[in-house]
C-alpha positions in Angstrom: 12.5 -2.6 -54.2 15.9 -1.9 -56.2 14.5 2.1 -56.5 15.5 2.4 -52.8 19.0 1.2 -53.5 20.2 5.0 -53.6 18.7 5.4 -50.7 20.5 3.1 -48.8 22.3 5.7 -46.2 18.7 7.4 -45.5 17.3 3.6 -45.0 20.6 3.2 -42.2 19.1 6.2 -40.6 16.0 5.6 -40.2 17.1 2.0 -38.8 19.4 3.1 -36.1 16.2 6.1 -35.1 13.8 2.4 -34.8 16.5 1.5 -32.3 16.9 4.4 -31.0 12.8 4.9 -30.2 12.9 1.1 -29.5 15.1 2.5 -26.7 13.6 4.7 -25.5 9.5 3.5 -25.7 11.3 0.1 -23.2 13.2 2.0 -21.3 9.6 3.6 -20.2 8.0 0.3 -20.1 10.7 -0.8 -17.6 11.2 1.9 -15.6 7.3 2.0 -15.0 6.4 -1.2 -14.6 8.7 -1.8 -11.2 6.3 -2.5 -8.6 7.1 -0.9 -4.9 8.9 -4.4 -3.7 11.2 -4.3 -7.0 12.2 -0.7 -6.1 13.0 -1.5 -3.0 15.2 -4.8 -3.4 17.2 -2.9 -6.4 17.9 0.3 -4.3 19.9 -2.4 -2.4 21.5 -3.9 -5.3 24.4 -3.5 -7.7 24.8 0.2 -9.8 22.7 -0.6 -12.2 19.8 -1.5 -10.1 20.3 1.9 -7.6 20.9 4.2 -11.3 17.3 2.9 -12.4 15.7 3.5 -8.9 17.3 6.7 -8.6 15.5 7.7 -12.4 12.4 7.0 -10.3 13.0 9.9 -7.7 11.2 12.3 -9.8 9.6 9.8 -12.7 7.6 13.4 -13.9 11.6 14.1 -15.2 12.1 11.0 -16.2 9.0 10.4 -18.2 9.3 14.3 -20.0 12.6 13.5 -21.0 12.5 9.8 -22.4 9.1 11.2 -24.3 10.7 13.9 -25.8 13.3 11.7 -27.3 11.4 9.1 -28.3 9.1 11.5 -30.1 12.4 13.8 -31.5 13.7 10.1 -33.2 10.0 9.2 -34.5 9.8 13.0 -36.0 13.1 12.2 -37.8 12.1 9.0 -38.9 8.9 10.1 -40.5 11.1 13.2 -42.2 13.3 11.1 -44.0 10.3 8.4 -44.4 8.4 11.2 -46.2 11.6 12.4 -48.1 12.3 9.7 -49.7 8.6 8.7 -50.6 8.1 12.5 -52.8 11.2 11.5 -54.1 10.0 8.0 -55.3 6.9 10.4 -56.9 8.7 11.9 -58.5 10.7 9.8 -60.1 6.9 7.8 -61.5 7.3 4.9 -58.7 4.3 6.1 -56.7 3.5 2.1 -55.9 6.5 2.1 -54.6 6.8 4.9 -52.6 2.7 3.9 -50.8 4.4 0.4 -49.8 7.6 2.5 -48.4 5.4 4.8 -46.2 3.0 1.8 -44.9 5.9 -0.5 -44.3 7.2 2.6 -42.5 4.7 2.9 -40.4 4.3 -0.8 -39.5 7.9 -1.2 -38.5 8.0 1.5 -36.4 5.0 0.5 -34.3 6.2 -3.0 -34.0 9.9 -2.8 -34.1 10.0 0.4 -31.5 6.5 0.3 -29.8 4.6 -3.3 -29.6 7.6 -5.9 -29.6 10.4 -3.5 -26.8 7.4 -2.9 -24.4 6.4 -6.3 -24.0 9.7 -8.0 -23.5 10.7 -5.1 -21.3 7.4 -5.7 -18.9 8.0 -9.9 -18.8 11.4 -9.1 -17.1 11.6 -5.6 -15.7 13.8 -5.4 -13.2 16.8 -7.0 -15.5 15.9 -4.3 -18.3 15.4 -1.4 -15.9 18.7 -2.1 -14.8 20.3 -2.6 -18.4 18.7 0.5 -19.7 19.2 2.9 -17.2 22.9 2.9 -17.6 22.8 4.5 -21.1 19.5 6.3 -20.3 20.4 8.5 -17.4 23.1 10.6 -19.4 20.6 11.5 -21.9 17.9 12.5 -19.0 20.9 14.3 -17.4 21.5 15.8 -20.9 17.5 17.4 -21.2 17.3 18.9 -17.5 18.2 22.6 -19.0 15.8 22.2 -21.2 13.1 20.7 -18.7 11.8 24.1 -17.5 11.6 26.0 -20.7 9.3 22.6 -21.7 7.6 22.6 -18.3 6.5 26.2 -19.1 5.4 25.0 -22.9 3.3 22.7 -21.4 1.5 24.7 -18.8 1.3 27.6 -21.1 -0.6 26.0 -24.1 -3.0 23.9 -21.8 -4.3 27.9 -20.6 -3.9 28.9 -23.9 -6.1 25.7 -25.4 -8.0 24.7 -22.5 -8.6 27.7 -20.2 -11.7 26.0 -18.3 -10.0 22.5 -17.9 -9.8 21.9 -14.5 -7.7 19.0 -12.5 -10.2 16.0 -11.4 -11.0 15.8 -7.9 -10.1 13.1 -6.0 -12.8 10.3 -5.5 -14.9 10.3 -2.5 -16.8 7.9 -0.1 -20.1 8.6 -1.8 -18.5 8.2 -5.7 -16.7 5.2 -4.8 -20.2 3.9 -2.8 -22.1 4.5 -6.4 -19.6 2.8 -8.4 -20.0 -0.1 -6.0 -23.7 0.0 -7.4 -23.1 0.0 -10.3 -20.7 -2.8 -10.8 -23.2 -5.7 -9.6 -26.3 -6.7 -9.5 -26.1 -9.1 -7.6 -27.4 -8.0 -4.0 -25.1 -10.3 -1.5 -21.9 -9.0 -3.7 -23.4 -6.0 -3.1 -23.4 -5.7 0.7 -20.2 -7.5 0.8 -18.9 -4.7 -1.3 -19.8 -2.0 0.5 -18.9 -3.5 4.2 -15.5 -3.6 2.3 -15.6 -0.1 1.2 -17.1 1.4 4.7 -14.2 -0.7 6.6 -12.0 0.3 4.5 -13.2 4.0 5.1 -13.0 3.4 8.7 -9.0 3.0 9.0 -8.3 6.2 8.8 -11.0 6.7 11.9 -9.3 3.8 13.9 -6.4 4.7 15.9 -3.3 2.2 15.8 -3.6 1.6 19.9 -7.3 0.6 19.4 -6.2 -2.7 16.8 -3.2 -3.4 18.3 -2.2 -6.5 20.2 -1.3 -5.2 23.3 1.4 -6.1 25.2 0.2 -9.3 27.4 -1.2 -10.7 24.0 1.9 -11.6 22.3 5.1 -13.5 23.0 8.7 -11.6 22.3 12.2 -12.6 22.4 15.6 -11.7 22.7 18.2 -13.1 20.9 19.1 -16.2 20.1 16.2 -17.4 19.8 15.6 -21.2 19.4 13.1 -23.5 18.3 12.3 -25.1 21.6 11.8 -21.0 23.0 8.8 -21.7 21.3 7.0 -25.1 23.1 6.4 -25.9 19.8 3.5 -24.0 19.7 3.1 -21.4 16.6 2.5 -17.9 17.8 -0.9 -17.0 17.6 0.0 -14.3 14.9 2.5 -16.5 12.9 4.8 -14.3 14.1 8.0 -14.7 16.0 8.9 -11.3 17.9 12.7 -10.9 18.0 13.5 -7.7 20.8 16.7 -6.1 20.9 19.5 -8.0 22.3 19.4 -5.6 26.0 16.2 -5.2 26.5 12.7 -6.1 26.2 11.8 -3.4 23.1 10.1 -5.2 19.9 13.1 -5.0 16.8 12.4 -7.2 14.1 9.9 -10.3 13.5 9.5 -13.5 11.7 6.5 -14.9 9.9 6.7 -18.4 10.2 4.3 -19.4 8.2 6.6 -18.5 5.3 9.6 -20.8 6.3 9.8 -23.9 4.3 11.3 -25.4 7.2 12.1 -23.6 10.7 15.4 -24.2 11.9 16.2 -25.1 15.5 18.7 -22.6 16.1 19.2 -18.9 16.0 15.8 -18.1 14.4 16.5 -14.3 14.6 18.7 -14.9 11.7 15.5 -15.1 9.4 13.2 -11.9 10.9 13.0 -8.4 9.2 12.7 -5.4 10.7 9.5 -3.9 11.9 8.5 -0.6 11.2 7.5 1.4 14.4 4.3 4.0 14.3 3.2 6.1 17.2 0.0 5.2 19.4 -2.0 8.0 18.3 -1.7 7.8 14.4 -4.4 5.9 12.4 -4.1 2.9 11.0 -4.8 4.0 7.6 -1.3 6.0 7.8 0.2 2.8 9.9 -0.6 1.3 7.2 0.6 3.0 4.2 3.8 3.4 6.5 4.0 -0.4 6.3 3.5 -0.6 2.6 6.0 2.2 1.6 8.8 -0.1 3.7 7.7 -3.2 2.7 6.9 -4.5 6.6 4.9 -7.2 7.6 4.3 -5.7 11.4 4.6 -2.5 13.3 4.8 -1.8 16.2 2.8 0.5 18.2 5.0 2.5 20.4 3.7 5.1 23.3 5.0 8.7 24.4 8.1 7.3 25.6 9.2 5.1 22.5 7.9 2.1 24.4 6.5 -1.1 22.8 2.7 -0.9 23.7 1.3 -3.6 21.0 2.2 -4.7 17.5 -0.1 -4.4 14.4 0.2 -6.9 11.8 -0.8 -7.2 7.8 -3.0 -9.9 8.4 -5.1 -8.1 11.7 -5.4 -5.3 8.9 -6.8 -7.1 6.2 -9.4 -9.0 9.2 -10.5 -5.6 9.7 -10.9 -4.9 6.0 -12.6 -7.8 5.3 -15.0 -8.9 7.9 -18.1 -8.6 7.9 -18.1 -7.4 11.8 -14.6 -7.0 12.2 -13.7 -7.2 15.7 -10.4 -7.2 18.3 -12.3 -9.7 20.8 -13.3 -12.4 18.4 -9.6 -12.1 17.2 -7.8 -12.0 20.2 -9.8 -13.5 22.6 -12.1 -15.3 20.9 -15.4 -13.9 21.9 -18.4 -11.8 21.1 -17.3 -8.0 22.1 -20.9 -7.1 23.2 -23.3 -10.0 23.9 -26.6 -9.6 25.7 -26.8 -11.7 28.7 -30.0 -11.0 29.6 -33.2 -8.8 28.9 -31.2 -5.3 29.4 -28.0 -6.8 30.9 -25.0 -6.9 28.1 -21.6 -9.2 29.0 -19.0 -6.6 26.9 -15.3 -7.3 27.0 -12.7 -4.8 28.4 -11.0 -4.8 25.3 -14.1 -3.8 23.4 -13.7 -0.1 22.1 -15.6 2.8 23.6 -16.5 3.4 19.2 -18.2 0.0 19.3 -19.7 0.3 22.5 -21.7 4.0 22.1 -22.2 2.9 17.8 -24.5 -0.4 18.8 -26.4 1.4 21.6 -26.5 4.3 19.3 -25.9 7.0 22.2 -23.3 9.5 22.6 -19.7 9.6 23.8 -18.8 10.8 26.8 -16.1 13.0 26.6 -12.2 11.4 28.1 -9.0 10.5 26.5 -9.7 6.5 27.3 -10.5 3.9 23.8 -11.7 0.7 25.6 -14.1 -0.3 28.3 -11.1 -1.4 30.6 -9.4 1.8 30.3 -12.8 3.6 31.2 -13.2 1.1 34.2 -9.5 1.9 35.0 -9.3 5.5 34.7 -13.0 5.7 36.9 -11.5 3.2 39.9 -7.8 4.9 39.3 -6.9 1.4 40.3 -6.8 -2.2 39.1 -10.3 -3.6 38.4 -11.4 -6.3 41.0 -14.6 -8.8 40.4 -17.3 -7.0 41.8 -16.4 -3.2 41.1 -19.1 -1.0 40.2 -18.8 2.2 38.3 -20.7 5.1 36.0 -19.8 6.0 32.7 -22.1 8.7 30.9 -25.4 6.5 30.2 -23.7 3.1 31.0 -23.4 1.1 34.3 -20.3 -1.3 34.5 -19.5 -4.1 37.1 -17.0 -6.2 36.5 -17.5 -10.1 36.2 -14.1 -11.5 35.4 -10.4 -10.3 36.3 -7.7 -13.0 34.8 -5.1 -12.8 36.2 -3.2 -11.0 32.8 -5.6 -10.2 30.4 -8.6 -8.7 29.6 -11.7 -8.0 32.2 -15.4 -8.8 31.3 -18.1 -6.0 32.2 -22.0 -6.7 32.9 -23.2 -3.6 31.6 -26.7 -1.7 31.8 -27.9 1.6 30.6 -28.9 3.7 32.9 -32.5 4.5 31.8 -33.4 0.8 32.1 -32.5 1.1 35.4 -34.1 3.7 36.0 -37.6 2.3 34.6 -36.7 -1.0 37.1 -36.9 1.2 40.0 
């Protein structure tokens, strides 16, 4: 390859361009490979990590800049390579020119694309922090040009693809068809469809329908010691810590994640909770928990008072259970059980949505969401054993009233009572 010696300055320039292309390719891979939890941790880290997170706040701007500089480096690289190949052919070294062209292409693919991207995805946080420092000024340098590039992109799409329409959001029916086509196993298909229905139902269930009511969890004021638990693991697995001067939940500890539980000052291991209003749906609450990397959401009323908690596991149980039920999860009881022909026992925690769906009737108007709420609303006092009331087609008779817990009622349908009479 002595024929290439006269082109040494240009070969050096090509080597520099390979490094530039590798830099922008690795930057793209490292930054966009960062997960949500990585970005949350890096936002509290050193300056270089915070710079990487700042670049990702506007991903379109970052991607446009990275692709522009990478494309520019590649164009200059291939331009130099083409010039060298043409001059080699003109001097009668056609075989050398062909070999050089192939070597140039493989060098760019391997050293500028495959290798740097593969290395960066192995350690994305470290690579992103290292690359963000020189990348930040390169992105800012292109800011004045970005509006022009976006306009050119928009015009090219309008001119070349005038009828191009953005892909619509997937509908529930599309997801169900995808599940049906993905497997031929009937049992697995039924399970997948059940999970899909449960996921969709999260947008219809209010937070106060799924939460653990205040009577079903224990909270402690700091300082908290292991002896305060009485040697028992909380049913939810989370130790809830209140504010020092009130009973409002401020943080939570997943005791199952601790390798050893300290005897004193457990609150030091607690993480903040996220607060959601009682009227929000579970899907929005779950999104708030994901965005802030929280395992526990505290449900508050219109006065900002804690009325319940919603844990990550509660939502997962709702998604993956065949017939998710808060009564089963918290009370270990079936929410609706046939006691005798035409008579059912229903827990007060049972949601009215489940009740009317089970019996296939229209839900009467009202603001209550549980059977206990309806009974208290009609009676206008706390229920006592033997109390009866009528709600739409349902006749309720209170049969159990724990001192601190959920009531149990005996239910009959009005049409069945009329038939008996």
